[in-house]
Structure formats: C-alpha cells, structure tokens
PATOR-622953 format. One line per field, with one value per residue: residue number from 0; residue in one letter; x, y, z of N, C-alpha, C in turn. Coordinates in Angstrom, 3 decimals, padded with zeros to 6 digits. Atoms other than C-alpha are relative to their C-alpha. Layout:
N
num [NUM|...];
residu [a|...];
n_X [X|...];
n_Y [Y|...];
n_Z [Z|...];
ca_X [X|...];
ca_Y [Y|...];
ca_Z [Z|...];
c_X [X|...];
c_Y [Y|...];
c_Z [Z|...];
***
This chain:
271
num [0|1|2|3|4|5|6|7|8|9|10|11|12|13|14|15|16|17|18|19|20|21|22|23|24|25|26|27|28|29|30|31|32|33|34|35|36|37|38|39|40|41|42|43|44|45|46|47|48|49|50|51|52|53|54|55|56|57|58|59|60|61|62|63|64|65|66|67|68|69|70|71|72|73|74|75|76|77|78|79|80|81|82|83|84|85|86|87|88|89|90|91|92|93|94|95|96|97|98|99|100|101|102|103|104|105|106|107|108|109|110|111|112|113|114|115|116|117|118|119|120|121|122|123|124|125|126|127|128|129|130|131|132|133|134|135|136|137|138|139|140|141|142|143|144|145|146|147|148|149|150|151|152|153|154|155|156|157|158|159|160|161|162|163|164|165|166|167|168|169|170|171|172|173|174|175|176|177|178|179|180|181|182|183|184|185|186|187|188|189|190|191|192|193|194|195|196|197|198|199|200|201|202|203|204|205|206|207|208|209|210|211|212|213|214|215|216|217|218|219|220|221|222|223|224|225|226|227|228|229|230|231|232|233|234|235|236|237|238|239|240|241|242|243|244|245|246|247|248|249|250|251|252|253|254|255|256|257|258|259|260|261|262|263|264|265|266|267|268|269|270];
residu [m|a|q|i|e|v|i|r|i|a|v|l|n|c|m|t|p|i|k|p|v|f|d|a|r|g|p|f|d|r|m|f|q|s|l|f|g|s|a|a|e|r|i|n|t|r|l|d|l|s|l|i|k|i|k|c|i|s|y|d|c|t|k|g|e|y|p|p|s|l|d|a|v|d|a|v|v|i|t|g|s|t|a|s|a|y|d|g|v|p|w|v|y|t|l|i|q|y|t|q|d|v|y|t|y|q|p|h|v|k|l|f|g|s|c|f|g|h|q|i|l|s|l|a|l|l|g|p|r|g|a|y|v|e|k|s|p|h|g|w|e|v|g|v|h|t|v|t|f|t|p|e|f|i|f|h|f|p|s|y|f|e|k|t|t|n|l|k|i|q|f|v|h|a|d|h|v|v|i|p|s|n|s|l|p|p|g|w|i|l|l|g|e|s|q|q|c|a|n|q|g|l|f|k|p|g|r|i|l|t|f|q|g|h|a|e|f|d|t|f|t|n|g|e|c|m|k|l|i|g|v|q|q|w|t|e|e|e|t|a|l|a|m|e|q|v|n|r|d|d|d|a|e|i|w|a|e|l|a|v|d|f|l|r|k|g|n|s|v|k|i];
n_X [-000.429|001.393|000.487|000.520|001.589|000.371|000.861|-000.405|001.768|000.418|000.747|000.570|000.240|001.328|-000.614|-001.020|000.954|000.144|-001.507|-000.367|000.114|-001.286|-001.522|-000.275|000.556|-000.664|000.842|000.659|-000.863|-001.051|001.102|000.032|-001.062|-000.247|001.004|-000.235|-001.714|000.180|001.011|-000.820|-000.920|000.955|000.349|-001.032|-000.304|000.897|-000.251|-001.549|-000.769|-000.305|-000.235|000.940|-001.099|000.791|-000.762|001.173|-000.215|001.238|000.493|001.216|000.762|000.435|-000.566|000.076|-000.949|000.056|-001.152|000.005|-000.252|000.222|-000.781|-000.645|000.631|000.861|001.594|000.028|000.992|000.486|-000.021|001.232|-000.278|001.332|001.218|000.848|-000.418|001.128|-000.340|-000.458|-000.862|-000.567|-000.565|000.411|000.357|-001.079|-000.264|001.194|-000.439|-001.460|000.160|001.244|-001.357|-001.114|000.750|000.052|-001.530|-001.130|000.832|-001.147|-000.679|001.020|000.358|000.421|000.631|000.424|001.252|000.933|-000.621|000.365|001.285|-000.571|-000.157|001.226|000.599|-000.534|000.183|001.608|001.192|000.462|000.987|000.757|-000.425|-000.386|-000.394|000.864|-000.529|000.819|000.987|-000.221|-001.010|-001.617|-000.046|-001.414|-000.801|-000.352|001.326|000.113|000.702|000.545|-000.064|000.905|-000.254|-000.730|-001.572|-000.710|-000.158|-001.668|-001.081|000.076|-000.473|000.576|001.562|000.105|000.522|001.163|-000.017|000.925|-001.202|-000.046|-000.714|-000.175|000.815|-000.174|000.605|001.012|000.271|000.083|000.473|001.187|-000.079|000.829|000.544|000.033|-000.968|-001.809|000.174|-000.572|-000.933|-000.474|000.335|000.440|-000.761|000.417|000.455|-000.086|001.197|000.415|-000.383|000.662|-000.919|-001.321|-001.222|000.121|-000.664|000.243|-001.029|-001.364|-000.121|001.178|000.432|000.133|000.450|001.001|-001.028|-001.135|-000.686|-000.814|000.285|-000.597|000.546|-000.878|000.551|001.434|000.136|-000.438|000.910|000.666|-000.057|000.133|001.556|000.290|000.211|000.824|001.133|000.374|-000.494|-000.970|-000.007|-000.329|-001.796|-000.824|000.135|-000.990|-001.414|000.022|-000.141|-001.527|-000.665|000.474|-001.009|000.328|-000.495|-001.177|-001.677|000.791|000.521|-001.483|-000.018|000.605|-000.275|-001.288|000.422|000.392|-000.694|-001.251|000.407|000.722|000.372|000.624|-001.727|000.356|-001.030];
n_Y [-000.743|-000.353|-001.065|-000.802|-000.839|-001.182|-001.023|-001.362|-000.945|-000.668|000.268|-001.008|-000.292|-000.015|-000.721|000.265|001.344|-000.442|000.517|001.345|000.475|-000.940|000.275|001.788|000.488|-000.881|-000.648|001.248|000.884|000.860|001.476|000.526|000.770|001.106|001.043|000.658|000.436|001.150|001.033|000.632|000.789|000.560|000.534|000.494|001.534|001.143|-000.230|000.465|-001.280|-001.433|-000.465|-001.154|-001.010|-000.848|-000.675|-000.951|-000.982|-000.566|-001.254|-000.275|-000.647|-001.257|-001.263|-001.025|000.456|000.804|000.467|-001.271|000.940|001.509|000.756|001.354|000.474|001.315|000.139|-001.210|000.723|-000.504|-000.105|000.185|-001.809|-000.315|-000.920|000.858|-000.502|-001.213|-001.129|-001.040|-000.889|000.288|000.823|001.304|-000.369|-000.151|001.284|000.742|-000.671|000.353|000.844|000.323|-000.243|001.537|001.748|-000.266|-000.153|000.953|001.577|001.484|-000.662|000.932|-000.396|000.885|-000.860|000.769|-000.663|-001.808|-000.018|000.275|-001.077|-000.658|000.916|000.235|-001.616|-000.681|000.677|000.139|-000.769|-000.365|001.046|-000.062|000.307|-001.241|000.307|-000.056|001.021|001.002|-000.081|000.942|-000.888|000.768|001.938|000.336|001.195|000.832|000.134|000.871|-000.437|001.787|-000.723|000.604|001.155|-000.483|-000.403|001.254|000.793|-000.052|000.653|000.871|000.994|-000.816|000.565|001.653|000.264|-001.336|-001.114|-001.042|-000.478|-000.890|-001.355|-000.816|-001.311|-000.969|-001.054|-000.954|-000.355|001.266|-000.352|-000.072|-000.318|000.772|001.039|-000.132|-000.962|000.621|-000.636|001.630|000.105|-000.051|001.370|-000.785|001.070|000.833|-000.448|000.283|-000.085|-001.473|-001.015|000.982|-000.455|-000.209|-000.274|-000.326|001.096|-000.033|000.540|-000.809|-001.018|-000.632|001.022|-000.905|000.746|-001.015|000.391|-000.425|001.244|-000.413|-000.285|000.952|-000.340|-001.091|-001.767|-000.308|000.010|-001.509|-000.646|-000.474|-000.449|-001.313|000.138|000.030|-000.797|-001.609|000.339|001.234|000.188|000.553|001.401|-000.414|000.200|001.779|001.292|-000.531|000.264|001.087|000.843|-000.810|000.771|001.068|000.042|-000.893|000.532|-000.902|000.780|000.986|-000.694|-000.993|000.279|000.295|-000.899|000.242|000.613|-000.758|-000.887|000.255|-000.304|001.187|000.340|000.678|000.809|001.996|000.107];
n_Z [-000.855|000.327|001.071|-000.503|000.169|-000.909|000.132|-000.022|-000.748|-001.122|-000.613|-000.426|-001.208|000.083|-001.780|-000.659|-001.260|-001.168|-000.784|-000.396|001.010|000.850|-000.985|000.384|001.628|001.178|001.071|000.474|001.019|-000.367|-000.762|001.337|000.293|-000.855|000.531|001.168|000.151|-000.486|000.666|001.147|-000.669|-000.339|000.891|000.617|-000.229|000.557|001.490|000.329|001.245|-000.349|-001.025|-000.011|-001.026|000.471|-000.447|-000.366|000.107|-000.712|000.173|-000.892|000.739|-000.641|000.101|001.659|000.891|000.971|000.802|001.055|000.857|-000.224|000.641|-000.686|-000.960|000.677|-000.662|-001.472|-001.593|-001.430|-001.547|-000.862|-000.249|-000.793|001.320|000.804|001.734|-000.130|-000.567|001.076|-000.185|001.229|000.845|-000.038|001.807|000.856|000.080|001.151|001.271|000.639|000.463|001.083|000.990|000.457|000.258|001.061|000.760|000.180|000.660|-000.949|-001.299|-000.652|-001.394|-001.418|-000.821|-001.439|-000.266|000.216|000.592|000.618|000.072|001.307|000.993|000.391|000.484|000.841|001.323|000.083|-000.584|001.647|-000.129|-000.836|-001.381|-001.091|-001.828|-001.465|-001.454|-000.420|-001.091|-000.594|-001.155|000.282|000.343|-000.228|-000.853|001.174|000.395|000.929|001.421|000.798|001.062|000.407|001.101|000.854|-000.729|-000.205|001.260|000.458|-000.730|-000.180|-000.837|-001.099|-001.157|000.256|-001.357|-000.525|000.653|-001.491|-000.445|-001.065|000.320|-001.006|000.181|-000.466|001.238|-000.240|001.739|001.001|000.761|000.016|001.339|000.666|001.030|001.525|-000.222|000.877|001.219|000.478|-000.385|-001.773|-000.219|-001.582|-000.673|-001.033|-000.762|-001.675|-000.113|000.197|000.858|001.098|001.257|-000.554|000.663|001.470|000.693|000.827|000.649|000.680|-000.433|-000.960|-001.041|-000.754|-000.854|-000.636|-001.377|-000.255|-000.234|-000.750|-001.036|-001.028|-000.955|-000.813|000.962|-000.252|-001.258|-000.582|000.156|-001.034|-000.800|-000.471|000.287|-001.386|-000.840|000.867|000.297|-000.600|-001.264|-000.055|000.447|001.554|-000.077|-000.125|001.289|000.371|-000.467|000.002|001.391|000.659|-000.256|000.618|001.148|001.589|001.290|000.922|000.823|001.774|000.739|000.742|001.282|001.375|000.595|000.655|001.384|000.952|000.228|000.651|001.646|000.609|-001.259|-000.497|-000.867|-000.151|-000.765];
ca_X [006.029|002.414|000.269|000.260|-003.021|-003.147|-006.247|-006.186|-008.975|-009.906|-011.391|-013.550|-013.499|-017.267|-016.207|-013.647|-014.703|-015.152|-011.557|-011.963|-012.040|-009.721|-007.195|-007.419|-008.553|-007.330|-009.510|-011.557|-009.583|-007.118|-010.235|-010.418|-007.265|-007.200|-010.600|-009.732|-005.938|-007.112|-009.779|-007.328|-004.994|-007.656|-008.645|-004.894|-004.389|-007.485|-006.223|-003.138|-002.351|-002.786|-001.900|-004.219|-002.784|-004.891|-003.966|-006.177|-005.777|-007.400|-009.565|-011.600|-014.512|-015.753|-013.515|-013.834|-010.818|-011.200|-008.477|-007.302|-006.967|-009.100|-006.764|-004.984|-007.681|-009.712|-012.596|-013.961|-015.395|-017.814|-017.327|-020.121|-020.699|-023.352|-024.594|-027.835|-027.451|-030.787|-028.741|-028.436|-025.302|-022.661|-020.482|-022.886|-024.268|-020.877|-020.262|-023.987|-022.537|-019.045|-020.356|-023.086|-019.778|-017.723|-020.655|-021.130|-017.690|-015.344|-017.114|-013.690|-014.024|-015.936|-018.098|-018.459|-020.456|-020.759|-024.222|-024.471|-021.878|-024.627|-027.519|-025.285|-024.737|-028.573|-029.911|-027.186|-027.967|-031.515|-033.088|-033.706|-036.018|-037.677|-035.681|-034.677|-033.663|-035.416|-035.270|-036.565|-039.673|-038.497|-036.029|-032.003|-030.942|-028.080|-025.562|-025.029|-028.312|-028.938|-029.517|-031.197|-029.945|-031.934|-031.590|-030.224|-027.208|-026.339|-026.271|-023.256|-021.399|-021.791|-019.549|-020.566|-023.774|-022.913|-024.427|-026.423|-028.190|-028.371|-024.834|-024.426|-023.114|-022.537|-025.214|-025.420|-028.210|-031.289|-032.087|-032.533|-033.108|-036.408|-036.687|-040.048|-041.269|-040.107|-037.685|-034.022|-033.034|-031.852|-029.079|-029.146|-030.064|-031.587|-028.802|-030.814|-032.858|-032.776|-035.645|-035.759|-034.655|-035.847|-032.892|-029.578|-027.424|-027.305|-025.469|-024.556|-022.161|-018.839|-020.001|-021.773|-021.835|-023.156|-024.022|-026.137|-023.936|-020.535|-018.134|-015.374|-016.950|-015.104|-016.751|-014.698|-015.561|-019.263|-019.493|-017.886|-020.291|-023.025|-022.027|-022.013|-025.598|-026.596|-026.200|-027.192|-030.235|-031.127|-032.004|-030.083|-031.960|-031.763|-028.047|-027.437|-029.261|-027.477|-024.436|-025.680|-026.633|-023.207|-021.531|-023.139|-020.731|-020.743|-019.793|-017.181|-014.637|-017.148|-018.846|-014.945|-014.553|-017.354|-016.608|-012.575|-014.454|-016.369|-013.764|-011.002|-010.830|-012.939|-015.012|-016.028|-012.995|-013.695|-012.913];
ca_Y [-013.350|-011.758|-008.996|-005.870|-003.928|-000.603|000.809|004.843|006.632|009.363|009.721|012.726|013.220|014.202|015.318|015.121|011.609|012.779|012.611|009.555|008.075|010.468|010.004|005.755|005.494|008.750|010.205|008.256|007.677|006.150|003.550|002.986|002.268|-000.036|-001.494|-001.844|-002.586|-005.488|-006.972|-006.825|-009.041|-011.173|-011.463|-011.695|-015.310|-016.519|-015.293|-016.430|-013.710|-010.200|-008.692|-006.218|-003.077|000.132|003.253|006.170|009.646|012.364|015.278|017.208|018.257|020.539|022.580|023.150|020.366|017.888|016.048|018.663|016.052|012.325|011.302|008.907|008.249|004.461|005.510|008.247|007.287|009.413|009.343|009.271|012.840|014.264|016.425|015.359|015.587|017.380|020.277|023.533|024.407|025.284|022.659|019.740|021.711|021.661|017.784|016.851|018.898|017.452|013.861|014.459|016.326|012.546|009.997|012.338|013.135|010.764|007.526|005.064|006.838|004.449|006.016|004.464|006.100|004.833|005.956|010.068|008.938|006.723|009.587|011.838|009.370|008.581|012.416|013.421|010.669|009.696|012.930|013.811|011.042|011.557|009.749|011.888|011.686|012.159|011.689|008.326|007.657|004.962|007.039|005.735|002.222|001.821|-000.878|-004.227|-005.055|-007.671|-006.778|-009.391|-008.667|-008.650|-011.799|-008.888|-007.763|-011.362|-012.469|-010.507|-011.376|-014.715|-016.295|-013.952|-015.908|-019.332|-019.417|-016.954|-013.915|-011.953|-009.781|-007.797|-004.178|-001.770|001.633|004.629|006.800|009.027|009.729|007.047|007.140|007.189|005.892|005.543|002.534|002.849|005.414|003.251|004.111|000.982|-000.756|-000.080|-002.656|-001.794|-003.741|-004.998|-003.900|-004.540|-004.803|-000.996|000.719|-000.341|000.870|-000.259|000.543|001.005|-001.185|000.036|-002.450|-000.561|002.326|002.813|000.842|002.420|000.859|002.482|000.844|001.368|-001.457|000.760|001.256|-001.172|-001.715|000.951|003.445|002.980|002.513|006.146|007.495|006.107|006.803|011.005|010.166|009.221|011.929|014.546|012.636|009.794|008.466|006.178|002.641|004.133|004.441|000.972|-000.864|001.315|000.196|-003.409|-003.833|-001.903|-004.927|-007.580|-009.535|-007.798|-009.287|-006.176|-008.309|-010.050|-006.450|-004.659|-007.202|-007.085|-003.532|-004.121|-006.442|-003.667|-001.440|-003.556|-003.033|-005.053|-005.153|-008.416|-010.971|-015.374|-015.699];
ca_Z [-024.971|-023.958|-025.822|-023.141|-022.918|-021.149|-020.312|-020.081|-017.886|-016.738|-013.961|-013.309|-009.680|-008.819|-004.706|-002.363|-000.058|003.421|005.833|007.465|004.142|001.982|005.103|004.304|000.576|-000.981|-003.687|-005.727|-008.927|-006.532|-005.143|-008.882|-009.783|-006.564|-007.900|-011.393|-011.240|-008.875|-011.082|-013.990|-012.055|-011.795|-014.775|-016.362|-014.562|-016.500|-019.962|-022.122|-024.655|-022.650|-020.028|-018.856|-017.052|-015.857|-015.834|-013.519|-014.847|-012.244|-012.942|-010.491|-012.393|-009.263|-010.356|-014.400|-014.968|-017.881|-019.961|-022.765|-024.929|-025.437|-028.015|-025.597|-023.723|-024.010|-020.932|-018.577|-015.322|-013.251|-009.903|-007.060|-005.654|-002.783|-005.456|-007.216|-011.115|-011.369|-009.190|-011.135|-009.845|-012.777|-013.143|-012.621|-016.233|-017.462|-016.688|-018.585|-021.635|-021.549|-021.417|-023.859|-026.445|-025.571|-026.324|-029.488|-030.777|-029.440|-030.759|-028.882|-026.163|-023.301|-020.614|-016.880|-014.248|-010.849|-008.563|-008.928|-011.850|-013.250|-012.723|-015.184|-017.774|-018.028|-017.645|-019.795|-022.752|-022.204|-020.617|-024.806|-024.654|-021.412|-018.420|-015.261|-011.513|-008.631|-005.124|-004.564|-003.126|-001.326|000.755|000.887|-000.733|001.381|003.108|000.549|-001.300|-004.174|-007.897|-010.123|-013.572|-016.819|-019.517|-021.732|-019.785|-018.885|-022.515|-023.334|-020.070|-019.774|-017.810|-015.145|-014.172|-014.902|-011.475|-010.448|-011.842|-008.701|-007.440|-004.290|-003.997|-001.739|-001.641|-000.917|-002.824|-002.084|-006.264|-008.596|-012.000|-013.808|-017.560|-019.220|-021.105|-024.711|-023.726|-024.558|-027.710|-030.128|-028.361|-024.680|-022.580|-018.557|-016.264|-013.414|-010.600|-006.478|-004.653|-003.994|-006.710|-010.307|-012.668|-011.437|-014.475|-017.904|-020.519|-024.137|-026.238|-026.754|-025.070|-021.968|-018.684|-015.804|-011.862|-009.293|-006.293|-005.392|-006.257|-005.167|-001.721|000.957|004.537|005.901|003.059|003.238|006.962|007.752|005.013|007.662|010.079|009.267|006.983|010.423|012.657|009.910|008.984|010.940|014.187|015.921|015.318|011.417|011.870|013.259|010.516|008.308|009.658|009.959|006.147|005.229|007.001|005.035|002.166|-001.385|-004.916|-005.860|-007.099|-009.982|-010.538|-010.883|-013.450|-015.373|-015.389|-016.569|-019.392|-020.832|-020.620|-022.537|-026.409|-028.204|-025.067|-025.046|-022.854|-023.493|-019.977];
c_X [-001.588|-000.545|-000.051|-000.965|-000.453|-001.466|-000.103|-000.821|-000.055|-000.809|-000.145|-000.695|-000.963|000.310|001.300|-000.498|000.588|001.302|-000.008|000.920|000.982|001.823|000.238|000.156|000.598|-001.337|-000.524|000.574|001.271|-001.165|-000.150|000.588|000.278|-001.214|-000.094|001.224|000.009|-000.813|000.735|000.962|-000.832|000.138|001.819|000.842|-001.191|000.148|000.959|000.676|000.076|000.038|-000.683|000.606|-001.238|000.811|-000.702|001.040|-000.902|-000.112|-000.882|-000.941|-000.782|000.188|000.386|001.154|-000.438|001.333|-000.362|-000.075|-000.904|000.624|001.093|-000.411|-001.013|-001.534|-000.106|-001.359|000.068|000.152|-001.415|000.134|-001.249|-000.811|-001.049|000.302|-001.037|000.249|000.381|001.241|001.073|000.884|-000.198|-000.637|001.120|000.121|-001.184|000.657|001.291|-000.492|-000.765|000.744|001.177|-000.605|-000.144|001.129|000.753|-000.529|001.416|000.618|-001.186|-000.288|-000.835|-000.420|-000.596|-001.238|-000.248|000.868|-001.185|-001.355|000.246|000.009|-001.506|-000.462|000.684|-000.028|-001.248|-000.756|-000.842|-001.415|-001.184|000.466|000.288|000.053|-000.862|000.180|-000.955|-001.140|000.009|000.826|001.686|-000.243|001.541|000.767|000.400|-001.517|000.652|-000.105|000.250|000.516|-000.783|000.939|001.180|001.408|001.042|000.348|001.397|001.071|-000.174|000.163|000.225|-001.133|-000.016|-001.366|-000.791|-000.508|-000.309|002.333|-000.386|001.281|-000.077|-000.459|000.266|-000.694|-001.343|-000.517|000.206|-000.665|-001.347|-000.166|-001.570|-000.178|000.098|000.850|001.466|-000.333|000.747|001.135|000.192|-000.540|000.083|001.117|-000.763|-001.309|000.389|-001.734|-000.548|-000.207|000.172|000.868|001.685|000.907|-000.072|001.333|-000.126|001.093|001.160|000.235|000.007|-000.241|000.340|-000.682|-000.495|000.910|001.538|000.946|001.291|000.172|000.627|-001.589|000.134|-000.440|-001.663|-000.917|000.261|-001.021|-001.753|-000.415|-000.325|-001.216|-000.505|000.009|000.099|-001.078|-001.163|-000.146|000.482|-000.067|000.340|001.035|000.426|-000.868|000.338|001.248|-000.501|-000.430|001.671|000.863|-000.185|001.343|-000.624|001.059|000.580|000.592|-001.182|-000.294|001.587|000.307|-000.510|000.285|001.582|-000.428|000.005|001.519|001.287|-000.719|-000.580|-001.097|-001.040|001.377|-001.111|000.134|-000.788];
c_Y [000.825|001.384|001.209|001.088|000.797|000.814|001.236|000.316|000.847|000.366|000.992|000.104|000.924|000.841|-000.644|-001.038|001.343|-000.726|-000.953|-000.857|000.106|-000.771|-001.945|-000.527|000.802|-000.128|-000.977|-000.447|-001.130|-001.409|-000.964|-000.767|-001.628|-001.175|-000.922|-000.732|-001.471|-000.772|-000.236|-000.811|-001.217|-001.028|-000.285|-001.650|-000.727|000.194|-000.263|000.832|001.450|-000.141|001.684|001.206|001.505|000.862|001.051|001.303|001.044|001.523|000.702|001.048|001.413|001.011|000.255|-000.780|-001.217|-000.683|000.964|-000.532|-001.775|-000.548|-001.500|-000.639|-001.159|000.434|001.195|-000.670|001.317|-000.689|000.104|001.317|000.018|000.885|-000.897|000.145|000.835|001.465|000.656|000.995|-000.317|-000.868|-001.518|-000.027|-000.416|-001.657|-000.156|000.338|-000.889|-001.479|-000.292|000.300|-001.475|-000.776|000.556|-000.196|-000.547|-001.432|-001.462|000.393|-000.684|000.611|-000.579|001.032|-000.889|000.781|001.740|-000.083|-000.499|000.903|001.051|-000.371|000.103|001.301|000.533|-000.508|-000.176|001.179|000.549|-001.027|-000.574|-001.276|001.459|-000.505|000.796|-000.370|-001.354|-000.152|-000.450|-000.276|-000.877|-001.250|000.521|-001.276|-001.013|-000.636|-001.019|000.513|-001.118|000.891|-000.584|-000.816|000.555|000.170|-001.028|-000.559|000.571|-000.189|-001.513|-001.489|000.520|-000.638|-001.170|-000.644|000.336|001.049|001.203|000.435|000.884|000.656|000.457|001.246|000.575|001.027|000.141|-000.050|-001.029|000.526|-000.290|-000.109|-000.849|-001.094|000.511|001.028|-000.388|000.314|-001.408|-000.399|-000.342|-001.221|000.544|-001.241|-000.793|000.863|-000.559|000.512|001.246|001.186|-001.021|000.005|000.039|000.231|-000.179|-000.504|000.845|-000.353|001.127|000.996|000.864|-001.329|000.920|-001.459|001.156|-000.195|000.726|-001.067|000.337|000.371|-001.455|000.055|000.882|001.412|000.462|-000.110|001.384|000.916|-000.298|000.458|002.219|000.327|000.163|000.862|001.261|-000.348|-000.947|-000.013|-000.838|-001.865|-000.114|-000.178|-001.688|-000.948|000.300|-000.607|-002.157|-001.291|000.302|-001.566|-001.108|-000.902|000.595|-001.449|001.004|-000.528|-000.132|001.978|000.805|-000.644|-000.103|001.566|000.523|-000.447|000.772|000.787|-000.111|000.102|-001.198|-000.341|-001.245|-001.473|-001.320|-000.110|-001.801];
c_Z [000.066|-000.060|001.477|-000.365|001.393|-000.233|000.225|000.577|000.552|001.045|000.997|001.495|000.390|001.519|000.839|000.813|001.122|001.028|000.354|-001.163|-000.767|000.839|-000.157|-001.030|-000.732|-000.639|-001.325|-001.308|000.237|000.604|-001.352|-000.757|001.439|-000.428|-001.344|-000.371|000.483|-001.256|-001.566|000.311|000.208|-001.359|-001.153|000.559|-000.550|-001.722|-000.559|-000.427|000.753|001.206|000.176|001.129|000.028|000.559|000.248|-000.525|001.320|-000.634|000.953|-000.894|000.339|-000.525|-001.433|-000.157|-000.714|-000.211|-000.950|-000.870|000.234|-001.262|000.481|000.938|000.193|000.724|000.747|001.065|000.512|000.836|000.826|000.470|001.307|-000.658|-000.676|-001.715|-000.379|000.526|-001.053|000.489|-001.775|-000.155|000.288|-001.180|-000.192|000.130|-000.687|-001.098|-000.662|-000.096|-001.453|-001.630|-000.037|-000.488|-002.169|-001.050|000.326|000.322|000.384|001.038|001.136|000.757|001.788|000.909|001.198|001.453|-000.409|-002.154|-001.482|-000.263|-001.227|-000.589|-000.592|-000.016|-001.322|-001.462|-000.287|000.270|-001.386|-000.005|001.214|001.460|000.521|000.917|000.499|001.044|000.408|001.021|001.091|000.695|-000.335|-000.372|000.763|000.532|-001.515|-000.240|-001.352|-001.338|-000.882|-001.607|-001.617|-001.132|-001.041|000.143|000.087|-001.193|-000.387|001.116|000.532|001.123|001.382|001.001|-000.923|001.367|000.530|-001.057|000.669|000.328|000.754|-000.024|000.735|-000.470|001.403|-000.680|000.777|-001.991|-000.314|-001.005|-000.606|-001.428|-000.487|-001.168|-001.715|-000.214|-000.443|-001.294|-000.450|000.742|001.443|000.820|002.022|000.760|001.147|000.558|001.886|000.633|000.110|-001.031|-001.980|-001.173|001.158|-000.735|-001.333|-000.898|-001.403|-000.873|-000.068|000.776|001.459|000.675|001.707|001.462|001.072|001.313|-000.589|000.109|000.273|001.437|001.038|001.454|000.311|-000.934|000.308|001.492|000.869|-001.111|000.765|000.633|000.093|-000.494|001.758|001.092|-000.833|000.056|000.653|001.067|000.076|-000.137|-001.662|-000.256|000.090|-000.942|-000.946|-000.234|000.054|-001.780|-000.657|000.765|-000.329|-001.769|-001.085|-000.892|-000.011|-000.667|-001.052|-000.381|-000.599|-001.666|-001.364|-001.059|-001.058|-001.149|-000.841|-000.201|-001.258|-001.283|-000.267|000.881|000.488|000.331|-000.095|001.258|000.633];
***
C-alpha cells in the first residue's frame, strides 16, 4: 500500500488578485493549491512508495489573519503583493515580525515566498545582516525570463538540472533584494540570477525557499497584470513589449516540482 504524505500549507494571502484574474483563477491560495497539487501528481508518478497530497489553507494577512497554531502546519507560503516589503503599513510590519517568529520558534515549519514573499523573507531574516529591499535601478522585470542557477543550489536538486542550469519563469516586479557580500549566514544559498536581477531567490535546506518569479502565474494571469500596469504607468509600446514577453514559454512545472520537493518531509526527493 502506498504511503500517503500530506503537506499542510498555510498560505498567507498578501493581496486579492485583480478582478479578471480573481474571477478566472481565484485567490492566491487557490493558485498555489493548483500549482503544487499538479506538481505533486507528477512527482507521484515517479515515486514508488509515497503519495504526496497538498492541502492549502488560506489566511488574509492584510486583515491580520494568521494560523491560530502551527502544530498541524508543515509550511507557510507568503504570496505576491502590490505592496513593498519596505512599506511602513502595519500589516507588512506584522508580517515581518510573524515570519521572524516562525523561523525562530517553529523549526518544524518551512517557509516559502514568491516575489513579495521572497522580499519579505529576505528582509525579515537577513535584514539584520545587511540585506535590504529597494526599487530596482533597472526598472520592471516583466514577462518570461531565464534564471541561471548557482552550482550550490543545483547540488541540492541535481535531478532537475541534468541537462541545463537555466529555467524560465514569469515575472512582474519593480523591487529587488540586495544582499551585500559576506552577509549570508552559514548554510544559506543564493538561488540564481537573471540578466536584470542578481538575486532570484534564497535557499536554506529544510527551512527556506524563495522565488523572485511567479511560478503560480500563467500567461493569462500575468497578461492581465501587464494590461493594468500598462494603463497606469507605461506607453503603448512598453505595454506591447511586456505582453510579448509574457507570451513566451516558461518552465513553471519544473519550478513547481522544485518547490514541492523542498516542501516534502525530509526535503530531499530522490527522483
């Protein structure tokens, strides 16, 4: 009989998606349930003894909602947001404190962050060592771009990089994380870089994984974001270029399997 492994995830929703996206894809927790659930199904086909299941529970941290207890939670996911990690608004400050407390006092709980979530975790956990979040001097990174992974990260997930050291993912961000040299604590690893952004994520085996990109965004979702930002901030030519970049092929399925691999108990899946 196959052994069932349920990964229980508390998803901290940091915004409500724009209406066209919400109507078609739902809130962020539903996107991650779909992303991770599908990845788990693909991994299940390659494993002999385990049957991985994903169970996401939603909390709106912009309204002060958090899990009453983490005793029955395996991981906390921090989603994207239109807010900035350096905003002085109360809910962002509370979220930073919460992630610090989880990291310090709940060692059984893994932390995953996407885009804004990546920036929050970087600021909360590495800010005391000099890391910070700022507007990128290179401007927006939008659409599908290539991330080149570090050898240190690849070492922990070799089966995903047998033929390449690069993966593509959807982006929509104007802030980035700056980590000064020699400021990473022992055991922490930089995930990789793109042509425009030097820090595409962080990894600490068994505890932390962050992506600057959005594996949970498909072409429709990010395209709707481009349309809105275009109306608010860009010229028609800039919006057209962003839409062209959004419509490129990506490797979201592989990014999702990497995340599920990380979230699994024991952290290392031999695939």
